[in-house]
Structures are given as structure tokens and as C-alpha cells.
All heavy atoms as a GROMACS GRO file, in nm:
protein
  589
    1MET      N    1 -16.240   8.617  14.737
    1MET     CA    2 -16.192   8.731  14.814
    1MET      C    3 -16.307   8.829  14.832
    1MET      O    4 -16.379   8.859  14.740
    1MET     CB    5 -16.075   8.795  14.740
    1MET     CG    6 -16.027   8.921  14.805
    1MET     SD    7 -15.879   8.987  14.728
    1MET     CE    8 -15.952   9.086  14.601
    2THR      N    9 -16.322   8.881  14.951
    2THR     CA   10 -16.425   8.980  14.977
    2THR      C   11 -16.372   9.118  14.942
    2THR      O   12 -16.252   9.140  14.934
    2THR     CB   13 -16.468   8.977  15.125
    2THR    OG1   14 -16.357   9.014  15.205
    2THR    CG2   15 -16.521   8.841  15.164
    3ALA      N   16 -16.463   9.211  14.925
    3ALA     CA   17 -16.424   9.347  14.888
    3ALA      C   18 -16.342   9.413  14.998
    3ALA      O   19 -16.261   9.499  14.970
    3ALA     CB   20 -16.548   9.430  14.857
    4SER      N   21 -16.360   9.371  15.124
    4SER     CA   22 -16.289   9.434  15.234
    4SER      C   23 -16.151   9.374  15.261
    4SER      O   24 -16.077   9.424  15.342
    4SER     CB   25 -16.372   9.426  15.362
    4SER     OG   26 -16.388   9.291  15.397
    5THR      N   27 -16.117   9.266  15.190
    5THR     CA   28 -15.988   9.201  15.213
    5THR      C   29 -15.886   9.254  15.114
    5THR      O   30 -15.901   9.236  14.994
    5THR     CB   31 -16.000   9.049  15.196
    5THR    OG1   32 -16.103   9.002  15.282
    5THR    CG2   33 -15.870   8.980  15.229
    6PRO      N   34 -15.779   9.320  15.160
    6PRO     CA   35 -15.677   9.369  15.067
    6PRO      C   36 -15.602   9.253  15.003
    6PRO      O   37 -15.590   9.146  15.060
    6PRO     CB   38 -15.584   9.453  15.156
    6PRO     CG   39 -15.610   9.407  15.294
    6PRO     CD   40 -15.750   9.352  15.299
    7ASP      N   41 -15.552   9.278  14.881
    7ASP     CA   42 -15.479   9.174  14.808
    7ASP      C   43 -15.360   9.121  14.886
    7ASP      O   44 -15.326   9.004  14.876
    7ASP     CB   45 -15.429   9.228  14.673
    7ASP     CG   46 -15.543   9.245  14.574
    7ASP    OD1   47 -15.645   9.176  14.590
    7ASP    OD2   48 -15.529   9.326  14.482
    8SER      N   49 -15.297   9.206  14.966
    8SER     CA   50 -15.177   9.164  15.039
    8SER      C   51 -15.206   9.058  15.144
    8SER      O   52 -15.116   8.987  15.186
    8SER     CB   53 -15.110   9.285  15.104
    8SER     OG   54 -15.199   9.343  15.197
    9VAL      N   55 -15.332   9.044  15.187
    9VAL     CA   56 -15.365   8.946  15.289
    9VAL      C   57 -15.454   8.835  15.233
    9VAL      O   58 -15.500   8.752  15.308
    9VAL     CB   59 -15.437   9.009  15.410
    9VAL    CG1   60 -15.388   8.951  15.540
    9VAL    CG2   61 -15.428   9.157  15.414
   10ARG      N   62 -15.477   8.836  15.103
   10ARG     CA   63 -15.564   8.737  15.042
   10ARG      C   64 -15.497   8.600  15.049
   10ARG      O   65 -15.382   8.584  15.014
   10ARG     CB   66 -15.590   8.774  14.896
   10ARG     CG   67 -15.698   8.689  14.836
   10ARG     CD   68 -15.722   8.726  14.692
   10ARG     NE   69 -15.651   8.628  14.612
   10ARG     CZ   70 -15.560   8.654  14.521
   10ARG    NH1   71 -15.527   8.777  14.495
   10ARG    NH2   72 -15.502   8.559  14.453
   11LEU      N   73 -15.572   8.503  15.094
   11LEU     CA   74 -15.524   8.367  15.100
   11LEU      C   75 -15.578   8.296  14.976
   11LEU      O   76 -15.698   8.291  14.954
   11LEU     CB   77 -15.573   8.296  15.226
   11LEU     CG   78 -15.528   8.360  15.357
   11LEU    CD1   79 -15.590   8.287  15.474
   11LEU    CD2   80 -15.379   8.363  15.369
   12ASP      N   81 -15.489   8.243  14.895
   12ASP     CA   82 -15.533   8.175  14.774
   12ASP      C   83 -15.562   8.029  14.804
   12ASP      O   84 -15.594   7.992  14.916
   12ASP     CB   85 -15.431   8.192  14.662
   12ASP     CG   86 -15.292   8.145  14.704
   12ASP    OD1   87 -15.282   8.067  14.800
   12ASP    OD2   88 -15.194   8.185  14.638
   13ASP      N   89 -15.552   7.944  14.705
   13ASP     CA   90 -15.584   7.802  14.721
   13ASP      C   91 -15.479   7.725  14.801
   13ASP      O   92 -15.500   7.609  14.833
   13ASP     CB   93 -15.601   7.736  14.584
   13ASP     CG   94 -15.723   7.789  14.513
   13ASP    OD1   95 -15.816   7.836  14.582
   13ASP    OD2   96 -15.728   7.782  14.390
   14THR      N   97 -15.368   7.789  14.833
   14THR     CA   98 -15.265   7.724  14.912
   14THR      C   99 -15.318   7.697  15.052
   14THR      O  100 -15.381   7.783  15.113
   14THR     CB  101 -15.139   7.814  14.922
   14THR    OG1  102 -15.098   7.847  14.790
   14THR    CG2  103 -15.027   7.745  14.996
   15GLN      N  104 -15.294   7.579  15.102
   15GLN     CA  105 -15.343   7.543  15.236
   15GLN      C  106 -15.235   7.553  15.343
   15GLN      O  107 -15.266   7.572  15.459
   15GLN     CB  108 -15.401   7.401  15.233
   15GLN     CG  109 -15.524   7.390  15.147
   15GLN     CD  110 -15.638   7.477  15.196
   15GLN    OE1  111 -15.677   7.469  15.312
   15GLN    NE2  112 -15.692   7.560  15.110
   16LEU      N  113 -15.109   7.538  15.303
   16LEU     CA  114 -14.998   7.545  15.398
   16LEU      C  115 -14.899   7.650  15.351
   16LEU      O  116 -14.861   7.653  15.234
   16LEU     CB  117 -14.927   7.410  15.408
   16LEU     CG  118 -15.009   7.296  15.471
   16LEU    CD1  119 -14.934   7.164  15.455
   16LEU    CD2  120 -15.036   7.324  15.617
   17TYR      N  121 -14.856   7.735  15.445
   17TYR     CA  122 -14.762   7.842  15.414
   17TYR      C  123 -14.635   7.825  15.494
   17TYR      O  124 -14.639   7.794  15.613
   17TYR     CB  125 -14.825   7.978  15.447
   17TYR     CG  126 -14.942   8.010  15.359
   17TYR    CD1  127 -15.071   7.968  15.391
   17TYR    CD2  128 -14.925   8.082  15.241
   17TYR    CE1  129 -15.178   7.997  15.309
   17TYR    CE2  130 -15.032   8.111  15.158
   17TYR     CZ  131 -15.158   8.067  15.192
   17TYR     OH  132 -15.264   8.095  15.110
   18ARG      N  133 -14.522   7.848  15.430
   18ARG     CA  134 -14.394   7.851  15.501
   18ARG      C  135 -14.388   7.979  15.584
   18ARG      O  136 -14.465   8.072  15.562
   18ARG     CB  137 -14.278   7.848  15.401
   18ARG     CG  138 -14.269   7.718  15.325
   18ARG     CD  139 -14.146   7.719  15.234
   18ARG     NE  140 -14.137   7.594  15.162
   18ARG     CZ  141 -14.080   7.483  15.210
   18ARG    NH1  142 -14.029   7.484  15.331
   18ARG    NH2  143 -14.075   7.373  15.138
   19VAL      N  144 -14.296   7.983  15.677
   19VAL     CA  145 -14.283   8.102  15.763
   19VAL      C  146 -14.257   8.226  15.677
   19VAL      O  147 -14.315   8.332  15.701
   19VAL     CB  148 -14.174   8.081  15.869
   19VAL    CG1  149 -14.141   8.211  15.942
   19VAL    CG2  150 -14.218   7.975  15.970
   20THR      N  151 -14.172   8.213  15.574
   20THR     CA  152 -14.142   8.328  15.489
   20THR      C  153 -14.268   8.379  15.417
   20THR      O  154 -14.285   8.500  15.402
   20THR     CB  155 -14.032   8.296  15.387
   20THR    OG1  156 -14.069   8.178  15.315
   20THR    CG2  157 -13.899   8.274  15.454
   21ASP      N  158 -14.355   8.288  15.375
   21ASP     CA  159 -14.480   8.329  15.311
   21ASP      C  160 -14.570   8.399  15.412
   21ASP      O  161 -14.634   8.500  15.381
   21ASP     CB  162 -14.554   8.207  15.254
   21ASP     CG  163 -14.474   8.134  15.148
   21ASP    OD1  164 -14.401   8.201  15.073
   21ASP    OD2  165 -14.485   8.011  15.142
   22THR      N  166 -14.576   8.346  15.532
   22THR     CA  167 -14.658   8.405  15.639
   22THR      C  168 -14.607   8.543  15.676
   22THR      O  169 -14.686   8.634  15.701
   22THR     CB  170 -14.661   8.311  15.761
   22THR    OG1  171 -14.704   8.182  15.719
   22THR    CG2  172 -14.753   8.363  15.869
   23MET      N  173 -14.475   8.558  15.676
   23MET     CA  174 -14.415   8.689  15.704
   23MET      C  175 -14.466   8.792  15.604
   23MET      O  176 -14.504   8.904  15.641
   23MET     CB  177 -14.262   8.681  15.696
   23MET     CG  178 -14.196   8.605  15.807
   23MET     SD  179 -14.022   8.564  15.774
   23MET     CE  180 -13.955   8.723  15.729
   24ARG      N  181 -14.468   8.754  15.477
   24ARG     CA  182 -14.513   8.844  15.371
   24ARG      C  183 -14.662   8.873  15.385
   24ARG      O  184 -14.704   8.988  15.378
   24ARG     CB  185 -14.483   8.783  15.234
   24ARG     CG  186 -14.522   8.871  15.117
   24ARG     CD  187 -14.491   8.806  14.983
   24ARG     NE  188 -14.532   8.666  14.974
   24ARG     CZ  189 -14.657   8.624  14.955
   24ARG    NH1  190 -14.756   8.710  14.943
   24ARG    NH2  191 -14.685   8.494  14.947
   25LEU      N  192 -14.742   8.769  15.408
   25LEU     CA  193 -14.887   8.786  15.419
   25LEU      C  194 -14.926   8.877  15.535
   25LEU      O  195 -15.013   8.963  15.522
   25LEU     CB  196 -14.956   8.651  15.438
   25LEU     CG  197 -14.966   8.563  15.315
   25LEU    CD1  198 -15.008   8.422  15.355
   25LEU    CD2  199 -15.065   8.622  15.216
   26LEU      N  200 -14.862   8.858  15.650
   26LEU     CA  201 -14.896   8.934  15.770
   26LEU      C  202 -14.812   9.060  15.788
   26LEU      O  203 -14.836   9.138  15.881
   26LEU     CB  204 -14.883   8.845  15.894
   26LEU     CG  205 -14.978   8.725  15.900
   26LEU    CD1  206 -14.950   8.640  16.022
   26LEU    CD2  207 -15.123   8.771  15.898
   27ARG      N  208 -14.711   9.075  15.702
   27ARG     CA  209 -14.621   9.190  15.710
   27ARG      C  210 -14.556   9.201  15.848
   27ARG      O  211 -14.556   9.306  15.911
   27ARG     CB  212 -14.693   9.319  15.673
   27ARG     CG  213 -14.741   9.316  15.530
   27ARG     CD  214 -14.815   9.439  15.493
   27ARG     NE  215 -14.864   9.424  15.357
   27ARG     CZ  216 -14.858   9.519  15.265
   27ARG    NH1  217 -14.808   9.635  15.295
   27ARG    NH2  218 -14.905   9.497  15.145
   28MET      N  219 -14.504   9.087  15.892
   28MET     CA  220 -14.437   9.079  16.022
   28MET      C  221 -14.300   9.015  16.002
   28MET      O  222 -14.278   8.941  15.907
   28MET     CB  223 -14.519   8.994  16.119
   28MET     CG  224 -14.650   9.054  16.156
   28MET     SD  225 -14.740   8.945  16.268
   28MET     CE  226 -14.878   9.048  16.309
   29SER      N  227 -14.210   9.042  16.096
   29SER     CA  228 -14.076   8.986  16.087
   29SER      C  229 -14.075   8.839  16.126
   29SER      O  230 -14.169   8.789  16.191
   29SER     CB  231 -13.981   9.063  16.179
   29SER     OG  232 -14.011   9.035  16.315
   30ARG      N  233 -13.969   8.771  16.090
   30ARG     CA  234 -13.951   8.630  16.127
   30ARG      C  235 -13.957   8.614  16.278
   30ARG      O  236 -14.021   8.522  16.330
   30ARG     CB  237 -13.816   8.580  16.072
   30ARG     CG  238 -13.784   8.437  16.110
   30ARG     CD  239 -13.648   8.394  16.055
   30ARG     NE  240 -13.638   8.411  15.911
   30ARG     CZ  241 -13.677   8.319  15.822
   30ARG    NH1  242 -13.724   8.204  15.864
   30ARG    NH2  243 -13.666   8.342  15.694
   31THR      N  244 -13.892   8.705  16.351
   31THR     CA  245 -13.890   8.698  16.497
   31THR      C  246 -14.031   8.706  16.554
   31THR      O  247 -14.068   8.628  16.643
   31THR     CB  248 -13.804   8.812  16.555
   31THR    OG1  249 -13.672   8.800  16.501
   31THR    CG2  250 -13.799   8.808  16.706
   32VAL      N  251 -14.112   8.798  16.502
   32VAL     CA  252 -14.248   8.814  16.551
   32VAL      C  253 -14.332   8.689  16.519
   32VAL      O  254 -14.407   8.641  16.605
   32VAL     CB  255 -14.314   8.941  16.494
   32VAL    CG1  256 -14.462   8.946  16.526
   32VAL    CG2  257 -14.243   9.065  16.546
   33ILE      N  258 -14.317   8.636  16.399
   33ILE     CA  259 -14.393   8.516  16.361
   33ILE      C  260 -14.359   8.402  16.456
   33ILE      O  261 -14.448   8.336  16.510
   33ILE     CB  262 -14.365   8.476  16.214
   33ILE    CG1  263 -14.416   8.583  16.117
   33ILE    CG2  264 -14.426   8.338  16.184
   33ILE    CD1  265 -14.566   8.602  16.114
   34TYR      N  266 -14.230   8.377  16.478
   34TYR     CA  267 -14.192   8.268  16.568
   34TYR      C  268 -14.235   8.293  16.712
   34TYR      O  269 -14.269   8.199  16.784
   34TYR     CB  270 -14.041   8.239  16.559
   34TYR     CG  271 -14.007   8.150  16.443
   34TYR    CD1  272 -13.939   8.199  16.333
   34TYR    CD2  273 -14.043   8.016  16.442
   34TYR    CE1  274 -13.908   8.117  16.225
   34TYR    CE2  275 -14.014   7.933  16.335
   34TYR     CZ  276 -13.945   7.984  16.227
   34TYR     OH  277 -13.916   7.902  16.121
   35GLU      N  278 -14.238   8.418  16.755
   35GLU     CA  279 -14.286   8.450  16.890
   35GLU      C  280 -14.436   8.420  16.900
   35GLU      O  281 -14.481   8.365  17.002
   35GLU     CB  282 -14.260   8.598  16.922
   35GLU     CG  283 -14.312   8.642  17.056
   35GLU     CD  284 -14.243   8.578  17.175
   35GLU    OE1  285 -14.136   8.517  17.159
   35GLU    OE2  286 -14.298   8.587  17.287
   36GLN      N  287 -14.511   8.452  16.797
   36GLN     CA  288 -14.654   8.423  16.798
   36GLN      C  289 -14.679   8.272  16.795
   36GLN      O  290 -14.772   8.224  16.860
   36GLN     CB  291 -14.724   8.492  16.679
   36GLN     CG  292 -14.714   8.643  16.681
   36GLN     CD  293 -14.760   8.702  16.812
   36GLN    OE1  294 -14.875   8.687  16.852
   36GLN    NE2  295 -14.670   8.769  16.882
   37ILE      N  296 -14.596   8.198  16.724
   37ILE     CA  297 -14.606   8.052  16.724
   37ILE      C  298 -14.571   7.998  16.863
   37ILE      O  299 -14.641   7.912  16.917
   37ILE     CB  300 -14.514   7.991  16.616
   37ILE    CG1  301 -14.568   8.024  16.476
   37ILE    CG2  302 -14.499   7.841  16.635
   37ILE    CD1  303 -14.473   7.990  16.362
   38ARG      N  304 -14.463   8.049  16.922
   38ARG     CA  305 -14.418   8.003  17.053
   38ARG      C  306 -14.524   8.024  17.160
   38ARG      O  307 -14.546   7.938  17.245
   38ARG     CB  308 -14.288   8.073  17.093
   38ARG     CG  309 -14.226   8.019  17.221
   38ARG     CD  310 -14.106   8.101  17.264
   38ARG     NE  311 -14.140   8.234  17.311
   38ARG     CZ  312 -14.199   8.262  17.428
   38ARG    NH1  313 -14.228   8.166  17.512
   38ARG    NH2  314 -14.226   8.387  17.461
   39THR      N  315 -14.593   8.137  17.153
   39THR     CA  316 -14.696   8.168  17.252
   39THR      C  317 -14.833   8.111  17.214
   39THR      O  318 -14.932   8.136  17.283
   39THR     CB  319 -14.708   8.321  17.273
   39THR    OG1  320 -14.742   8.382  17.149
   39THR    CG2  321 -14.579   8.378  17.329
   40ARG      N  322 -14.836   8.036  17.105
   40ARG     CA  323 -14.958   7.968  17.056
   40ARG      C  324 -15.068   8.061  17.011
   40ARG      O  325 -15.185   8.024  17.008
   40ARG     CB  326 -15.008   7.867  17.159
   40ARG     CG  327 -14.906   7.759  17.184
   40ARG     CD  328 -14.954   7.661  17.286
   40ARG     NE  329 -14.845   7.569  17.317
   40ARG     CZ  330 -14.858   7.439  17.316
   40ARG    NH1  331 -14.973   7.384  17.289
   40ARG    NH2  332 -14.755   7.363  17.345
   41ARG      N  333 -15.033   8.184  16.980
   41ARG     CA  334 -15.131   8.277  16.922
   41ARG      C  335 -15.148   8.249  16.774
   41ARG      O  336 -15.253   8.276  16.718
   41ARG     CB  337 -15.086   8.422  16.944
   41ARG     CG  338 -15.094   8.462  17.091
   41ARG     CD  339 -15.030   8.597  17.117
   41ARG     NE  340 -15.069   8.701  17.027
   41ARG     CZ  341 -15.172   8.784  17.046
   41ARG    NH1  342 -15.246   8.774  17.154
   41ARG    NH2  343 -15.199   8.879  16.958
   42LEU      N  344 -15.045   8.195  16.711
   42LEU     CA  345 -15.048   8.154  16.570
   42LEU      C  346 -15.015   8.006  16.566
   42LEU      O  347 -14.906   7.965  16.605
   42LEU     CB  348 -14.946   8.235  16.489
   42LEU     CG  349 -14.932   8.201  16.341
   42LEU    CD1  350 -15.064   8.223  16.267
   42LEU    CD2  351 -14.822   8.285  16.278
   43ARG      N  352 -15.113   7.926  16.524
   43ARG     CA  353 -15.093   7.781  16.520
   43ARG      C  354 -15.006   7.742  16.400
   43ARG      O  355 -15.011   7.805  16.296
   43ARG     CB  356 -15.228   7.710  16.509
   43ARG     CG  357 -15.316   7.727  16.630
   43ARG     CD  358 -15.443   7.645  16.622
   43ARG     NE  359 -15.499   7.632  16.488
   43ARG     CZ  360 -15.582   7.720  16.432
   43ARG    NH1  361 -15.617   7.829  16.496
   43ARG    NH2  362 -15.631   7.699  16.310
   44SER      N  363 -14.930   7.635  16.418
   44SER     CA  364 -14.847   7.584  16.308
   44SER      C  365 -14.836   7.433  16.320
   44SER      O  366 -14.872   7.374  16.422
   44SER     CB  367 -14.708   7.648  16.312
   44SER     OG  368 -14.636   7.604  16.425
   45VAL      N  369 -14.787   7.373  16.214
   45VAL     CA  370 -14.762   7.229  16.211
   45VAL      C  371 -14.621   7.207  16.161
   45VAL      O  372 -14.560   7.296  16.102
   45VAL     CB  373 -14.864   7.156  16.119
   45VAL    CG1  374 -15.005   7.170  16.174
   45VAL    CG2  375 -14.856   7.206  15.977
   46LYS      N  376 -14.568   7.089  16.187
   46LYS     CA  377 -14.436   7.053  16.134
   46LYS      C  378 -14.451   6.938  16.037
   46LYS      O  379 -14.525   6.844  16.062
   46LYS     CB  380 -14.342   7.013  16.247
   46LYS     CG  381 -14.294   7.134  16.326
   46LYS     CD  382 -14.169   7.109  16.401
   46LYS     CE  383 -14.053   7.100  16.305
   46LYS     NZ  384 -13.924   7.112  16.367
   47GLN      N  385 -14.381   6.950  15.925
   47GLN     CA  386 -14.370   6.842  15.829
   47GLN      C  387 -14.222   6.821  15.808
   47GLN      O  388 -14.155   6.904  15.748
   47GLN     CB  389 -14.439   6.880  15.696
   47GLN     CG  390 -14.421   6.779  15.586
   47GLN     CD  391 -14.479   6.643  15.624
   47GLN    OE1  392 -14.588   6.635  15.678
   47GLN    NE2  393 -14.406   6.538  15.598
   48GLY      N  394 -14.170   6.714  15.866
   48GLY     CA  395 -14.025   6.695  15.864
   48GLY      C  396 -13.961   6.806  15.945
   48GLY      O  397 -13.998   6.831  16.060
   49ARG      N  398 -13.870   6.878  15.882
   49ARG     CA  399 -13.804   6.990  15.949
   49ARG      C  400 -13.872   7.123  15.922
   49ARG      O  401 -13.835   7.225  15.980
   49ARG     CB  402 -13.659   6.997  15.905
   49ARG     CG  403 -13.578   6.877  15.956
   49ARG     CD  404 -13.438   6.875  15.902
   49ARG     NE  405 -13.369   7.001  15.924
   49ARG     CZ  406 -13.249   7.028  15.877
   49ARG    NH1  407 -13.185   6.939  15.805
   49ARG    NH2  408 -13.194   7.144  15.899
   50ALA      N  409 -13.970   7.124  15.835
   50ALA     CA  410 -14.037   7.249  15.796
   50ALA      C  411 -14.148   7.286  15.893
   50ALA      O  412 -14.227   7.202  15.934
   50ALA     CB  413 -14.094   7.236  15.656
   51ARG      N  414 -14.153   7.412  15.930
   51ARG     CA  415 -14.260   7.468  16.011
   51ARG      C  416 -14.359   7.531  15.913
   51ARG      O  417 -14.321   7.616  15.831
   51ARG     CB  418 -14.204   7.573  16.105
   51ARG     CG  419 -14.304   7.649  16.186
   51ARG     CD  420 -14.373   7.570  16.292
   51ARG     NE  421 -14.282   7.509  16.388
   51ARG     CZ  422 -14.322   7.425  16.483
   51ARG    NH1  423 -14.450   7.394  16.493
   51ARG    NH2  424 -14.237   7.372  16.565
   52LEU      N  425 -14.485   7.488  15.917
   52LEU     CA  426 -14.586   7.535  15.823
   52LEU      C  427 -14.705   7.591  15.898
   52LEU      O  428 -14.740   7.544  16.006
   52LEU     CB  429 -14.631   7.420  15.732
   52LEU     CG  430 -14.520   7.353  15.651
   52LEU    CD1  431 -14.570   7.224  15.590
   52LEU    CD2  432 -14.468   7.448  15.544
   53ILE      N  433 -14.768   7.693  15.839
   53ILE     CA  434 -14.883   7.756  15.899
   53ILE      C  435 -15.001   7.735  15.804
   53ILE      O  436 -14.990   7.762  15.685
   53ILE     CB  437 -14.859   7.907  15.924
   53ILE    CG1  438 -14.744   7.927  16.025
   53ILE    CG2  439 -14.984   7.975  15.977
   53ILE    CD1  440 -14.612   7.946  15.967
   54THR      N  441 -15.112   7.687  15.858
   54THR     CA  442 -15.228   7.662  15.773
   54THR      C  443 -15.300   7.793  15.741
   54THR      O  444 -15.289   7.892  15.815
   54THR     CB  445 -15.328   7.567  15.841
   54THR    OG1  446 -15.381   7.632  15.957
   54THR    CG2  447 -15.263   7.435  15.880
   55ALA      N  448 -15.375   7.792  15.631
   55ALA     CA  449 -15.454   7.910  15.594
   55ALA      C  450 -15.554   7.942  15.704
   55ALA      O  451 -15.576   8.059  15.737
   55ALA     CB  452 -15.524   7.884  15.461
   56GLY      N  453 -15.613   7.839  15.763
   56GLY     CA  454 -15.708   7.861  15.873
   56GLY      C  455 -15.643   7.926  15.994
   56GLY      O  456 -15.704   8.011  16.059
   57ALA      N  457 -15.521   7.887  16.024
   57ALA     CA  458 -15.449   7.946  16.137
   57ALA      C  459 -15.422   8.094  16.113
   57ALA      O  460 -15.431   8.176  16.205
   57ALA     CB  461 -15.319   7.872  16.163
   58ILE      N  462 -15.391   8.129  15.988
   58ILE     CA  463 -15.368   8.270  15.955
   58ILE      C  464 -15.497   8.349  15.969
   58ILE      O  465 -15.499   8.457  16.028
   58ILE     CB  466 -15.308   8.284  15.814
   58ILE    CG1  467 -15.167   8.222  15.811
   58ILE    CG2  468 -15.304   8.431  15.771
   58ILE    CD1  469 -15.107   8.209  15.673
   59ARG      N  470 -15.608   8.294  15.920
   59ARG     CA  471 -15.737   8.361  15.934
   59ARG      C  472 -15.774   8.379  16.081
   59ARG      O  473 -15.819   8.486  16.123
   59ARG     CB  474 -15.847   8.280  15.864
   59ARG     CG  475 -15.846   8.293  15.716
   59ARG     CD  476 -15.970   8.227  15.654
   59ARG     NE  477 -15.942   8.196  15.516
   59ARG     CZ  478 -15.899   8.078  15.472
   59ARG    NH1  479 -15.881   7.978  15.554
   59ARG    NH2  480 -15.874   8.060  15.343
   60ASP      N  481 -15.752   8.275  16.161
   60ASP     CA  482 -15.783   8.282  16.304
   60ASP      C  483 -15.697   8.386  16.374
   60ASP      O  484 -15.744   8.458  16.463
   60ASP     CB  485 -15.763   8.146  16.371
   60ASP     CG  486 -15.865   8.042  16.327
   60ASP    OD1  487 -15.968   8.081  16.265
   60ASP    OD2  488 -15.842   7.923  16.354
   61TYR      N  489 -15.570   8.396  16.335
   61TYR     CA  490 -15.479   8.493  16.395
   61TYR      C  491 -15.525   8.636  16.363
   61TYR      O  492 -15.527   8.722  16.451
   61TYR     CB  493 -15.336   8.469  16.346
   61TYR     CG  494 -15.238   8.566  16.406
   61TYR    CD1  495 -15.202   8.557  16.540
   61TYR    CD2  496 -15.180   8.667  16.330
   61TYR    CE1  497 -15.112   8.646  16.597
   61TYR    CE2  498 -15.091   8.756  16.385
   61TYR     CZ  499 -15.056   8.746  16.518
   61TYR     OH  500 -14.969   8.835  16.574
   62ILE      N  501 -15.565   8.658  16.238
   62ILE     CA  502 -15.615   8.790  16.200
   62ILE      C  503 -15.741   8.823  16.279
   62ILE      O  504 -15.757   8.936  16.329
   62ILE     CB  505 -15.639   8.797  16.048
   62ILE    CG1  506 -15.505   8.790  15.973
   62ILE    CG2  507 -15.716   8.926  16.010
   62ILE    CD1  508 -15.518   8.770  15.824
   63ALA      N  509 -15.830   8.726  16.295
   63ALA     CA  510 -15.953   8.747  16.374
   63ALA      C  511 -15.918   8.780  16.519
   63ALA      O  512 -15.982   8.866  16.581
   63ALA     CB  513 -16.042   8.624  16.366
   64LEU      N  514 -15.817   8.713  16.575
   64LEU     CA  515 -15.773   8.741  16.711
   64LEU      C  516 -15.723   8.884  16.723
   64LEU      O  517 -15.757   8.956  16.818
   64LEU     CB  518 -15.663   8.643  16.752
   64LEU     CG  519 -15.594   8.668  16.886
   64LEU    CD1  520 -15.692   8.648  17.001
   64LEU    CD2  521 -15.473   8.578  16.902
   65LEU      N  522 -15.644   8.929  16.626
   65LEU     CA  523 -15.594   9.067  16.628
   65LEU      C  524 -15.708   9.168  16.620
   65LEU      O  525 -15.707   9.269  16.690
   65LEU     CB  526 -15.495   9.088  16.513
   65LEU     CG  527 -15.364   9.011  16.520
   65LEU    CD1  528 -15.281   9.038  16.394
   65LEU    CD2  529 -15.286   9.044  16.644
   66GLU      N  530 -15.807   9.138  16.535
   66GLU     CA  531 -15.922   9.228  16.524
   66GLU      C  532 -16.000   9.233  16.654
   66GLU      O  533 -16.043   9.341  16.698
   66GLU     CB  534 -16.013   9.182  16.409
   66GLU     CG  535 -15.953   9.207  16.273
   66GLU     CD  536 -16.035   9.149  16.160
   66GLU    OE1  537 -16.115   9.054  16.184
   66GLU    OE2  538 -16.020   9.197  16.046
   67LYS      N  539 -16.020   9.117  16.718
   67LYS     CA  540 -16.092   9.111  16.845
   67LYS      C  541 -16.018   9.191  16.952
   67LYS      O  542 -16.080   9.268  17.026
   67LYS     CB  543 -16.108   8.967  16.889
   67LYS     CG  544 -16.180   8.949  17.019
   67LYS     CD  545 -16.188   8.804  17.059
   67LYS     CE  546 -16.246   8.790  17.198
   67LYS     NZ  547 -16.228   8.658  17.253
   68GLU      N  548 -15.888   9.175  16.959
   68GLU     CA  549 -15.808   9.248  17.057
   68GLU      C  550 -15.814   9.398  17.032
   68GLU      O  551 -15.818   9.477  17.127
   68GLU     CB  552 -15.663   9.200  17.056
   68GLU     CG  553 -15.646   9.061  17.112
   68GLU     CD  554 -15.505   9.007  17.099
   68GLU    OE1  555 -15.421   9.067  17.030
   68GLU    OE2  556 -15.480   8.902  17.160
   69ALA      N  557 -15.817   9.438  16.906
   69ALA     CA  558 -15.826   9.582  16.873
   69ALA      C  559 -15.961   9.638  16.916
   69ALA      O  560 -15.967   9.751  16.967
   69ALA     CB  561 -15.804   9.601  16.724
   70GLU      N  562 -16.067   9.561  16.897
   70GLU     CA  563 -16.200   9.604  16.939
   70GLU      C  564 -16.208   9.618  17.090
   70GLU      O  565 -16.268   9.712  17.142
   70GLU     CB  566 -16.306   9.507  16.890
   70GLU     CG  567 -16.329   9.512  16.741
   70GLU     CD  568 -16.424   9.402  16.694
   70GLU    OE1  569 -16.481   9.329  16.779
   70GLU    OE2  570 -16.439   9.390  16.571
   71GLU      N  571 -16.150   9.523  17.161
   71GLU     CA  572 -16.153   9.526  17.307
   71GLU      C  573 -16.073   9.642  17.363
   71GLU      O  574 -16.106   9.697  17.470
   71GLU     CB  575 -16.101   9.394  17.364
   71GLU     CG  576 -16.194   9.277  17.338
   71GLU     CD  577 -16.134   9.143  17.378
   71GLU    OE1  578 -16.016   9.140  17.420
   71GLU    OE2  579 -16.205   9.043  17.365
   72ALA      N  580 -15.966   9.680  17.293
   72ALA     CA  581 -15.881   9.788  17.340
   72ALA      C  582 -15.945   9.926  17.315
   72ALA      O  583 -15.909  10.023  17.380
   72ALA     CB  584 -15.745   9.781  17.271
   73ALA      N  585 -16.037   9.930  17.221
   73ALA     CA  586 -16.100  10.060  17.186
   73ALA      C  587 -16.204  10.102  17.284
   73ALA      O  588 -16.254  10.036  17.364
   73ALA     CB  589 -16.162  10.051  17.046
   0.00000   0.00000   0.00000
């Protein structure tokens, strides 16, 4: 973990996160998470009936939000 990464967004050794875990990590509602998945802003995979989000997809999504914030400023 880097000094600039808050504990609430720290990704540990887990590689796949359930939607509920992603909701907690990103502090977003279930509806928002599924909307981001639907619009392909947040990548996900399916294993059986479970929708899972990779640690890399979460990092990429955060980077996208940061980029958009910079562009808007």
C-alpha cells in the first residue's frame, strides 16, 4: 500500500471481489456499481451465477475517475 492510498480503498491479496465487496471498497451503492458494469466503465467477469470484479478492474476504474476529475478541472 502506498502512503497516498487510504485503507478504505486498499486492495489486498484478493484478486476477485463480489459486488458487495466492491460497493464497500468504492463506497458506492449496488445500483451505481451495476450501472458502471452495464456501461463498461467497470469491468467484471462471471463465474457461474456470480458477478465478480477483478482487483485490476477496480484500480482501472479509480484511475478513470481520477482522469475525468483532472479533465473537468
